[in-house]
LUMSEKE-130169 format. One record per residue (C-alpha): residue number from 1; residue in three letters; chain; x, y, z. Coordinates in pm, 1 decimal, always signed. Example, Ala and Ser with C-alpha at 12.3 -4.5 7.8 and 13.67 -1.06 7.14 Angstrom:
# residues 2
  num  residu  chaine         u         v         w
    1     ALA       A   +1230.0    -450.0    +780.0
    2     SER       A   +1367.0    -106.0    +714.0
//
This chain:
# residues 255
  num  residu  chaine         u         v         w
    1     MET       A      +0.0      +0.0      +0.0
    2     ARG       A    +282.3    +240.3     +90.0
    3     PHE       A    +441.6    +163.2    -247.7
    4     LEU       A    +117.1    +251.0    -429.2
    5     ILE       A     +88.3    +581.4    -241.0
    6     MET       A    +443.0    +670.2    -343.7
    7     ILE       A    +362.8    +592.1    -707.5
    8     PHE       A     +49.0    +807.6    -701.4
    9     CYS       A    +244.0   +1096.5    -547.4
   10     LEU       A    +515.3   +1070.2    -808.4
   11     LEU       A    +249.3   +1080.9   -1078.3
   12     GLY       A    +113.1   +1402.4    -928.0
   13     TRP       A    -204.5   +1260.4    -778.5
   14     CYS       A    -143.7   +1368.7    -420.0
   15     PHE       A    -440.6   +1549.3    -270.7
   16     ASP       A    -457.6   +1813.3      -0.4
   17     SER       A    -687.5   +1799.3    +301.2
   18     ASN       A    -973.4   +1954.1    +101.8
   19     GLY       A    -962.0   +1680.1    -158.1
   20     SER       A    -815.2   +1897.9    -433.7
   21     ARG       A    -477.9   +1851.5    -593.7
   22     ALA       A    -221.4   +2065.6    -412.1
   23     GLU       A     -53.2   +2179.8    -730.5
   24     ASP       A    -387.3   +2315.1    -855.1
   25     ARG       A    -401.6   +2574.5    -575.4
   26     LYS       A    -370.8   +2928.4    -707.3
   27     ILE       A    -322.6   +3247.9    -510.5
   28     THR       A    -258.1   +3613.3    -590.3
   29     VAL       A     +10.1   +3820.2    -417.7
   30     ALA       A     -50.4   +4197.0    -440.2
   31     VAL       A    +265.9   +4405.0    -469.3
   32     GLY       A    +374.5   +4759.0    -546.4
   33     ASP       A    +638.6   +4845.5    -802.0
   34     TRP       A    +967.4   +4852.8    -611.1
   35     PRO       A   +1265.6   +4805.7    -841.1
   36     PRO       A   +1514.6   +4645.3    -830.4
   37     TYR       A   +1346.7   +4398.1    -594.0
   38     ILE       A    +996.1   +4393.0    -744.8
   39     SER       A    +934.0   +4534.8   -1091.3
   40     GLN       A    +724.8   +4457.8   -1397.6
   41     LYS       A   +1014.0   +4576.4   -1613.2
   42     GLN       A   +1252.0   +4308.4   -1489.0
   43     LYS       A   +1278.3   +3938.1   -1557.8
   44     HIS       A   +1052.6   +3730.8   -1333.0
   45     ASP       A    +909.5   +4061.1   -1198.2
   46     GLY       A   +1231.3   +4116.5   -1001.8
   47     ALA       A   +1437.2   +3906.9    -761.1
   48     ILE       A   +1201.2   +3914.9    -461.5
   49     ALA       A    +888.7   +3849.0    -669.8
   50     HIS       A   +1080.5   +3559.9    -828.4
   51     LEU       A   +1172.2   +3428.0    -483.3
   52     ILE       A    +814.1   +3451.2    -355.1
   53     ARG       A    +673.3   +3279.9    -661.9
   54     ASP       A    +928.9   +2997.0    -649.8
   55     ILE       A    +871.7   +2935.6    -278.9
   56     PHE       A    +500.0   +2888.2    -335.9
   57     THR       A    +563.8   +2675.0    -645.5
   58     ASP       A    +774.7   +2437.6    -436.7
   59     GLU       A    +479.7   +2413.2    -197.9
   60     GLY       A    +250.4   +2312.4    -484.7
   61     ILE       A     +91.0   +2657.9    -507.4
   62     GLU       A     +78.5   +2876.8    -816.9
   63     ALA       A    +130.5   +3239.2    -712.8
   64     GLU       A     +30.8   +3520.2    -947.9
   65     ILE       A    +199.1   +3855.4    -885.7
   66     GLN       A     -52.2   +4143.4    -910.6
   67     PHE       A     +97.6   +4492.6    -940.6
   68     LEU       A    -104.3   +4772.1    -777.7
   69     PRO       A     -41.6   +5110.2    -614.3
   70     TRP       A     +98.5   +5039.5    -269.0
   71     GLY       A    -198.7   +5175.6     -78.5
   72     ARG       A    -443.3   +4971.9    -282.4
   73     ALA       A    -232.6   +4655.3    -250.6
   74     TYR       A    -243.7   +4695.5    +125.8
   75     ALA       A    -613.7   +4781.1    +157.4
   76     GLU       A    -749.4   +4520.3     -83.2
   77     THR       A    -537.0   +4242.9     +65.6
   78     ALA       A    -649.3   +4341.9    +415.3
   79     ASP       A   -1006.8   +4303.5    +288.8
   80     GLY       A    -927.4   +3950.0    +171.8
   81     LYS       A    -931.8   +4010.2    -203.4
   82     TYR       A    -573.1   +3882.8    -234.2
   83     GLN       A    -403.3   +3608.5     -38.1
   84     ALA       A     -85.2   +3801.9     +47.7
   85     THR       A     +90.7   +4133.2     -10.6
   86     GLY       A    +456.2   +4223.6      -1.4
   87     VAL       A    +694.8   +4330.5     +94.0
   88     TRP       A    +632.8   +4549.2    +398.8
   89     MET       A    +828.9   +4650.1    +707.4
   90     HIS       A    +681.7   +4584.0   +1049.6
   91     LYS       A    +441.8   +4835.9   +1198.2
   92     ASP       A    +234.3   +4760.4   +1507.9
   93     GLU       A     -95.1   +4883.9   +1364.6
   94     ARG       A     -62.6   +4648.4   +1068.4
   95     GLU       A     -92.5   +4353.2   +1305.6
   96     ALA       A    -464.8   +4427.5   +1331.1
   97     ASP       A    -504.4   +4331.1    +965.4
   98     PHE       A    -220.1   +4091.4    +889.4
   99     HIS       A      -5.5   +3798.9    +993.5
  100     TYR       A    +365.5   +3861.3    +931.1
  101     SER       A    +581.4   +3602.7    +757.8
  102     ASP       A    +940.9   +3539.5    +855.4
  103     PRO       A   +1170.3   +3815.1    +720.2
  104     VAL       A   +1198.9   +3804.0    +341.5
  105     LEU       A   +1452.5   +4082.5    +286.9
  106     THR       A   +1699.9   +4299.7    +477.8
  107     GLU       A   +1715.4   +4656.8    +347.3
  108     GLN       A   +1919.4   +4968.9    +422.6
  109     PHE       A   +1736.9   +5301.5    +414.6
  110     VAL       A   +1932.7   +5622.4    +350.4
  111     PHE       A   +1848.5   +5985.9    +278.1
  112     PHE       A   +1875.3   +6090.5     -86.2
  113     HIS       A   +1957.5   +6453.6    -162.9
  114     ARG       A   +2100.3   +6679.9    -429.4
  115     LYS       A   +2478.5   +6703.9    -437.0
  116     ASP       A   +2460.5   +7082.3    -420.7
  117     ARG       A   +2245.0   +7066.2    -106.6
  118     GLU       A   +2455.6   +6872.2    +141.4
  119     PHE       A   +2334.8   +6827.9    +497.1
  120     HIS       A   +2465.1   +6660.4    +810.6
  121     TRP       A   +2270.8   +6459.4   +1061.6
  122     LYS       A   +2330.9   +6235.3   +1362.1
  123     SER       A   +1989.0   +6250.8   +1525.5
  124     LEU       A   +1638.9   +6312.2   +1392.6
  125     GLU       A   +1642.6   +6654.0   +1557.7
  126     ASP       A   +1904.5   +6753.4   +1299.3
  127     LEU       A   +1641.7   +6698.8   +1026.9
  128     SER       A   +1386.1   +6935.8   +1177.8
  129     GLY       A   +1301.9   +7213.5    +934.3
  130     LEU       A   +1402.0   +7015.9    +626.1
  131     ARG       A   +1139.8   +6943.8    +362.3
  132     ILE       A   +1117.7   +6565.1    +361.1
  133     GLY       A    +958.6   +6349.5     +92.0
  134     GLY       A    +823.7   +5998.3    +142.2
  135     GLY       A    +606.3   +5719.7      +7.5
  136     VAL       A    +231.8   +5675.8     +54.0
  137     LYS       A    +145.9   +5425.7    +328.6
  138     TYR       A    +514.5   +5370.5    +399.5
  139     SER       A    +676.4   +5326.8    +739.9
  140     TYR       A   +1036.6   +5431.2    +797.0
  141     GLY       A   +1074.4   +5265.9   +1134.9
  142     PRO       A    +904.4   +5334.4   +1470.5
  143     ILE       A   +1139.4   +5615.1   +1579.5
  144     PHE       A   +1104.6   +5807.3   +1254.1
  145     ASP       A    +728.5   +5745.1   +1245.3
  146     GLN       A    +698.1   +5882.0   +1598.4
  147     ALA       A    +891.3   +6195.0   +1496.8
  148     LEU       A    +629.6   +6248.9   +1225.4
  149     GLU       A    +342.0   +6192.2   +1467.7
  150     THR       A    +478.0   +6439.1   +1724.0
  151     GLY       A    +539.9   +6705.1   +1460.8
  152     LEU       A    +918.1   +6708.6   +1499.8
  153     LEU       A    +939.1   +6618.9   +1129.8
  154     HIS       A    +701.0   +6676.2    +840.2
  155     MET       A    +670.1   +6460.8    +530.0
  156     GLU       A    +511.3   +6512.4    +187.5
  157     ARG       A    +410.4   +6169.3     +57.7
  158     VAL       A    +379.9   +6057.8    -305.8
  159     PRO       A    +298.3   +5718.7    -464.8
  160     ALA       A    +628.1   +5657.0    -650.0
  161     VAL       A   +1001.4   +5688.8    -579.8
  162     ARG       A   +1059.8   +5872.3    -908.4
  163     GLN       A    +822.6   +6147.3    -793.6
  164     ASN       A   +1041.8   +6212.5    -490.1
  165     ILE       A   +1349.0   +6225.4    -713.8
  166     SER       A   +1172.9   +6474.3    -941.8
  167     LYS       A   +1085.5   +6688.8    -641.1
  168     LEU       A   +1448.9   +6678.3    -529.4
  169     LEU       A   +1567.2   +6792.0    -871.2
  170     LEU       A   +1310.4   +7073.2    -875.1
  171     GLY       A   +1401.6   +7185.6    -523.2
  172     ARG       A   +1056.0   +7112.1    -381.3
  173     ILE       A   +1196.6   +6883.8    -110.2
  174     ASP       A   +1539.4   +6867.1     +52.4
  175     ILE       A   +1571.0   +6495.6    +129.4
  176     PHE       A   +1375.6   +6172.6    +117.3
  177     PRO       A   +1440.6   +5832.9    +279.3
  178     GLU       A   +1452.1   +5526.3     +56.7
  179     GLU       A   +1612.7   +5184.0     +40.4
  180     VAL       A   +1948.6   +5248.1    -121.7
  181     ASN       A   +1917.7   +4997.5    -408.3
  182     VAL       A   +1558.5   +5098.4    -478.5
  183     GLY       A   +1646.4   +5467.5    -494.4
  184     TYR       A   +1931.0   +5422.6    -740.0
  185     ALA       A   +1730.0   +5179.9    -953.7
  186     SER       A   +1456.7   +5441.8    -995.4
  187     LEU       A   +1718.8   +5706.6   -1070.0
  188     ARG       A   +1871.4   +5491.4   -1345.9
  189     ASP       A   +1535.2   +5392.3   -1493.4
  190     HIS       A   +1365.4   +5732.0   -1513.2
  191     PHE       A   +1626.4   +6007.2   -1534.7
  192     THR       A   +1895.2   +6130.1   -1770.4
  193     ALA       A   +2266.3   +6084.6   -1705.3
  194     GLU       A   +2295.3   +6454.3   -1619.3
  195     GLU       A   +2009.2   +6430.2   -1368.9
  196     GLN       A   +2161.0   +6117.1   -1216.1
  197     ARG       A   +2487.4   +6300.6   -1152.7
  198     ARG       A   +2302.4   +6559.5    -942.2
  199     ILE       A   +2169.4   +6307.7    -688.9
  200     THR       A   +2351.3   +6124.6    -410.5
  201     HIS       A   +2273.7   +5984.0     -66.1
  202     HIS       A   +2396.2   +6047.3    +287.3
  203     LYS       A   +2630.8   +5774.7    +408.1
  204     THR       A   +2467.7   +5751.0    +752.0
  205     PRO       A   +2178.8   +5502.2    +723.2
  206     LEU       A   +1838.9   +5585.8    +867.2
  207     LEU       A   +1778.5   +5220.2    +948.5
  208     ASN       A   +1854.5   +4864.4    +852.0
  209     ASN       A   +1516.5   +4711.2    +805.5
  210     LEU       A   +1349.6   +4372.8    +770.9
  211     SER       A   +1060.4   +4332.6    +527.7
  212     TYR       A    +788.1   +4070.9    +530.5
  213     LEU       A    +512.7   +3910.1    +328.7
  214     LEU       A    +175.0   +3989.4    +488.1
  215     PHE       A    -120.6   +3749.3    +502.4
  216     PRO       A    -470.4   +3889.5    +573.6
  217     LYS       A    -637.0   +3788.4    +898.6
  218     LYS       A    -973.5   +3799.5    +721.0
  219     SER       A    -879.8   +3487.7    +522.7
  220     ALA       A    -935.1   +3162.9    +710.3
  221     ASP       A    -640.9   +2980.4    +553.2
  222     SER       A    -383.3   +3259.5    +590.9
  223     VAL       A    -200.8   +3096.0    +882.4
  224     ILE       A    -162.4   +2766.6    +695.7
  225     LEU       A     -47.2   +2948.6    +383.0
  226     MET       A    +202.3   +3153.5    +584.9
  227     GLU       A    +340.4   +2842.7    +754.8
  228     LYS       A    +399.0   +2679.8    +417.0
  229     PHE       A    +577.9   +2992.4    +297.9
  230     ASN       A    +789.9   +3019.2    +613.3
  231     ASN       A    +891.7   +2653.5    +607.5
  232     ARG       A   +1004.2   +2669.5    +245.6
  233     LEU       A   +1180.7   +3005.0    +298.5
  234     ARG       A   +1371.7   +2847.2    +586.6
  235     ILE       A   +1480.1   +2560.0    +361.9
  236     TYR       A   +1591.2   +2803.8     +92.0
  237     ARG       A   +1812.0   +2982.4    +344.9
  238     GLU       A   +1955.6   +2660.9    +489.1
  239     ILE       A   +2063.1   +2519.8    +151.9
  240     GLY       A   +2192.9   +2852.5     +17.3
  241     LEU       A   +1924.5   +2891.6    -247.9
  242     TYR       A   +1797.2   +3220.3    -100.9
  243     ASP       A   +2133.4   +3388.9    -160.4
  244     ARG       A   +2128.1   +3299.9    -529.5
  245     TYR       A   +1838.8   +3539.0    -595.8
  246     LEU       A   +2021.4   +3836.8    -443.6
  247     ASN       A   +2351.0   +3736.2    -604.7
  248     ASP       A   +2176.1   +3721.0    -943.1
  249     LEU       A   +2027.4   +4064.6    -873.1
  250     ARG       A   +2371.0   +4211.5    -803.2
  251     ASP       A   +2507.8   +4041.3   -1116.5
  252     GLY       A   +2240.7   +4204.4   -1334.6
  253     GLN       A   +2058.8   +3881.2   -1415.9
  254     TYR       A   +1715.3   +4043.1   -1375.3
  255     LEU       A   +1772.4   +4333.8   -1614.8
//
């Protein structure tokens, strides 16, 4: 009997607990455009989208990547329209709507600015009075978020990174925080060589951040789906497969 079960599994006739074939399960992961990690313009929709899709594939789940504005990706996934959304940094209030996966990515956030408008900072108080740009629905860590809430800092938010770069070039903002690879990817993709030469970043990082895939609490099977994702992600890390995606990104394999 055990031999027959093995044969059926090899032939692809293994069933999940609901009686349907596991490999027939399909989900949709809502994401925002976030090159070079997640982007419709890159192969496999970028390294992190590729990673997420492959992890689910190895769990017998077909994951479609749905690109949306960040705010809409968050809201519609929270409502249960999509099975997951990513990637997001941790914020306490998001726990009301979502389960957090294990960390998917480690990022470094820095302040971008024009080369002819240098500034120096060691504490957030040093940024008071500067015109700061940011992303819609985006958290830049609990300390920075608190500085915004208390009024120490003020932020003008826009939907896309390139809009903050444009505002820098036009002198409408002084600085904006962004993940270093994401900021330079947007600069390369949307601006001329002359414009690129005018932008740099401050060497002192705002934060080193972990980002996660979020699963909506409104969906009954979110915990099971998250556990499958976490288990496979852990295997990827243990066998060194996780690192291949980021190494390929650095080597330009997703361009």
